[in-house]
C-alpha positions as CSV (number, residue, x, y, z in Angstrom):
1,M,-9.7,-2.6,-4.0
2,A,-9.7,-1.2,-7.6
3,K,-11.1,-4.5,-9.0
4,L,-13.9,-4.6,-6.4
5,G,-14.8,-0.9,-7.1
6,A,-14.8,-1.7,-10.9
7,E,-17.2,-4.7,-10.3
8,F,-19.6,-2.5,-8.3
9,A,-19.5,0.2,-11.0
10,A,-20.1,-2.4,-13.8
11,N,-23.2,-3.5,-11.9
12,G,-24.4,0.1,-11.5
13,K,-23.6,0.2,-7.8
14,A,-20.6,2.7,-7.7
15,E,-22.5,4.7,-5.1
16,H,-22.9,1.6,-2.9
17,F,-19.2,1.0,-3.1
18,R,-18.4,4.5,-2.2
19,C,-20.6,4.2,0.9
20,L,-19.6,0.7,1.9
21,R,-15.8,0.7,1.4
22,I,-15.3,2.2,4.8
23,F,-16.4,-1.1,6.2
24,L,-13.5,-3.0,4.6
25,N,-10.8,-1.7,7.0
26,G,-10.2,-2.6,10.6
27,D,-11.6,0.7,11.9
28,S,-15.1,-0.1,10.6
29,E,-16.2,-1.7,13.9
30,A,-16.9,1.8,15.2
31,A,-18.7,2.9,12.0
32,S,-22.4,3.1,12.1
33,Y,-24.6,1.4,9.5
34,E,-27.5,3.8,10.0
35,A,-26.1,6.8,8.0
36,P,-24.9,4.9,5.0
37,A,-28.2,2.8,5.0
38,A,-30.2,6.0,5.0
39,E,-28.1,7.5,2.2
40,L,-28.6,4.4,0.1
41,G,-32.3,4.0,0.9
42,S,-31.8,0.7,2.7
43,S,-32.2,-0.7,6.2
44,A,-29.2,-1.2,8.5
45,G,-29.8,-4.9,8.4
46,A,-29.7,-5.0,4.6
47,L,-26.6,-2.9,4.7
48,R,-24.9,-5.3,7.1
49,M,-25.6,-8.2,4.7
50,A,-24.3,-6.1,1.7
51,V,-21.1,-5.4,3.7
52,H,-20.7,-9.1,4.5
53,R,-21.0,-10.0,0.8
54,M,-18.6,-7.2,-0.1
55,R,-16.0,-8.4,2.4
56,R,-16.3,-12.0,1.1
57,R,-15.8,-10.8,-2.5
58,Y,-12.9,-8.6,-1.5
59,R,-11.3,-11.6,0.2
60,D,-11.8,-13.7,-3.0
61,L,-10.3,-11.0,-5.2
62,L,-7.3,-10.5,-2.8
63,R,-6.6,-14.3,-2.7
64,A,-6.8,-14.4,-6.6
65,E,-4.3,-11.5,-6.8
66,I,-1.9,-13.2,-4.3
67,A,-2.2,-16.4,-6.3
68,E,-0.8,-14.7,-9.3
69,T,2.4,-13.8,-7.3
70,V,3.2,-17.1,-5.7
71,S,4.4,-20.4,-7.2
72,S,2.0,-22.7,-5.5
73,A,-1.5,-22.7,-4.0
74,E,0.0,-23.7,-0.6
75,E,1.8,-20.4,-0.4
76,I,-1.4,-18.2,-0.7
77,D,-2.3,-18.4,3.0
78,E,1.3,-17.8,4.1
79,E,1.6,-14.7,1.8
80,L,-1.8,-13.5,3.0
81,R,-0.8,-13.8,6.7
82,F,2.4,-11.9,5.9
83,L,0.5,-9.1,4.1
84,L,-1.9,-8.8,7.0
85,S,0.9,-8.6,9.5
86,I,2.4,-5.7,7.6
87,F,-0.9,-3.8,7.8
88,A,-1.3,-4.7,11.5
89,A,2.2,-3.3,12.3
90,G,1.0,0.0,10.9
């Protein structure tokens, strides 16, 4: 999450990250796009696309981070499933 935030900040979009990061967790389905879109001066549709891109980048960064902790590329998906199961268990 810190790396993603740093990327946004480096691109002059720290405020976007602050508004959009709520959409990275599982509870974001209930979140409305209208208020953050208005705050950022964007449409809800454009915000949905930005969230989609942010989720994809977050996934890439997470996979890269996990790749540094395992001994082979085949273990990345297994480790990712384990990590997600821990978060799902609460």
